[in-house]
N, C-alpha and C positions, 0 to 999 in steps of 0.2 A: 376602658376600665383600668383604674389605678392598680398599682402593685398590691397594696394592702387588701383591696377588694378581691383580687384574684387569689391571694394567699388564704383568706378566710373562706372563700367559696371552695377552694380545694380542700380545706380542713373539713368542711361540712360533708363533702363527698367522701372523704377518708373515713369519717365515722361510720358511714353506711356500708363500707366494704369490710368483708371478713378478712380478706388477704391483705398483704402489705408488699407491694412490688417496688415502691420507691419510698424514700424517707422524707415525709413532709416535716414541717416544724414540730416542736414538741408540744404535746397537748394534754390538758386535763379537761374533762367535760363535767359540768355540774348541771343537774336537771331539777326543775321545780316540782315539788310534790304538792298535790291539792290538799286543802283543808288545814294548812299549816299557817302559823301566825307570824313567826319571826323569820328574818332573812336566813339566819343560821339553820332553822328547821326546813326552809324551802330549798336548801342546797343539798344535792346528793351527788357525791363524787362518782363518776362512772368511767373515768379514764385518767390515769396518771402516767406520765412519761418521764423517765429519768435516764441519766447517763452515768457511766462508770468506766473503770479500766480494770481488767482482771489479769493481765499478763503484759510482759514486755513486748511480745509479738505472738501472733496466732497464725497457724498454718491453715488457711481457710479451705483449700481443696481437701486436706486431710480431715478437717472437722466435718465438712459436708458429707464425706464418705462414712466416717465413723459414726456420726450421729444422725445420718439420713436427713440432713437439712437441705433447704432450698439454697441453691447457689448458682446464679446466672451472672457471672462477672461482666459479660458484655452489656448487661442492662443495669446492674447495680453492684457496687464494689464490696458488698457485705454478704455474710451468711445469715439466713433467717432461721433462728431456733425458736420453736413454738412450745408453749406450755399449755396443757389442756385445762388444768384446774389449779389455780385461777387462770383464766384464759389470757395469755400474754404472747407477745411476739418480741423476741430479743434479737437485735441486729448486732452481729459481731464483725469487727474489722481487723485487718492485718496488724494494725498498730496496737492491738490488745484492748481497744476501746469497745464498749457495747452500749447500745441504747435499748431500753425496755419500754414497751408501750402496752396499754390495755388494762393496767391494774385499776382496781377500785380504790386503793389506798396504798400508802407506802409499805405496809406490811406485805401486800401482794408482790410489790416490786422486789423486796428483799427475799421473799420466798422463791420467786422466779430466778433471780441471780444465783441464789444458793443452789438450786437444782441444776442450773446450767453448769456451775463450777463442779458440782459432784459428777455430772455426766462427762464433762471434759476430762476430769481426773481418772474416772473409771475407764475412759478410752485411751489412757496413757498420755494425755495432752497436759503439759505443765501449765499451771496457773498459780496466781498468788493465793494465800490463805484468805478465807472470807473476811476475817477480822482486819485484814490489810486493805480491803476493797472499800473505797469511799463511793457512796451512791448519792447523787445530787439531782433533785428535780430541776429540769431545765426550763420548763414552760407549762402553763396551764391554760386550758380553754374551758369556759363555763357557759352554760345557758341559764337564763333566768327569765321568768315571766313577771312583768310588772303588774301590780294590782293597785286598786284604789286603797287609800288608808282605811283602817278599820273604823276610824271615827269620822269618815267622810259622810257628809249629810246630803250630797247631791243625788239626783235621781235620773234615770235614763229618760231622755226626751221623747222617746217613742213608746216605751212600755210603762213609764213612771215607776219602775222598780228601783229600790235603793241600790246604789252602786258601791256602798262600803264593802271593801274586801273582795270585790269581783275583779276579774281580769280587765286590764285597761288598754284600750286601743289608742293609737297615736296618729296624729296628722304629721307625717314626716316633713312635709313642706313647711308647716309652721315651726316645727322643731329646728329645721335648718336655720331659721332666722333667730331663734331663741338661744341656741348654743353659740359659743365663741366661733366666729366665722373661720378663723385660721385652724381650727381643730376639727372641722367637719368636712366630710366628702359625701355627696349624695348625687348619684347619677341613675335615677329610676329607669331610664330607658335601657340601661345596661345591667343593672343589678338592683333588686328591690329593697336593699337595706341601706340605712344611713350609717356611715362610719364616723365615730367620734373618738378622738385620741386624747387620753388624759395624760397629763404630765406627771402627776403623782396620785396614786400609784401609776407607774408607767405601763398602762395597758391600752388596748384598743377594743372599743365596744362597737359591735354591729347591731343596730337597732332596727326592728321591723315594725310595720304598722300594726301588727297584731299585739304589740306589747312585749313580744319575745326579744331577748337580747342574747348575743354571743359575746363573751368576754375572753380575750386572749392576751397573753403577755405576762401574766402573773406567775410567781413562783411559789406563792403561799396562799392558802385559803383566806387568810386575813386580808390580803390585798384584793381578792375578789369581793369580799364583803364590803370593804371600804369603797371600792369602785361603784358597787350597787347603791350605797348610801349617797355618794356624790351625785349620781345620776337621778336618784329619787328627789334629792334636794333641788337639782336643776329643773326638774319637771313639776315641782310643787306649785310654781307660779302659773302653770298652764291649767290647773284644775278649774 
């Protein structure tokens, strides 16, 4: 199994876990909503991960005690600070850097970082002022379900039902030959998804036979939407 396959598979497992024991890549997840017509409406952000720096240096053992945080340095070199609402996990490192994951949007991230700084200061731990802290989205992961175009006039060969606007299944073997050969990785005996790497936007798409896609590597929602449009255009010839 290639490195990218393993990384995305690990990401999928990560989404399903409540806890965070190790830091995977930075993710945003976007999920398709039924009954919607545009790509923008079909995208729902469910996880935003961003990085920041809140101090020159942090005393992790002291923070773990003062704020009752998870800290197992033999397993992971950071303190895990959790926010219940919105549900976030923020990893703090000795360098003063922090990584926040679990937000539904950037406002959630800012809320979590603000609460963390407030709690640190209340415990007598020195940090920078919030207005000095720069927060940057590092990566996004999205899921998207491909559908037939609303104006598609084809019918299901078994039921004869119109297929316009319904979920679209894919033959990944055929898709392997249709997409640029040097951008595709497909090893069905090891992993059920086809990996397609786009140069611009620079994202990686994991495509399944069900028509579901996982998109990773974007830093902005616009890049996710652009990647979706590119893939839909690539698949148009296969209708």
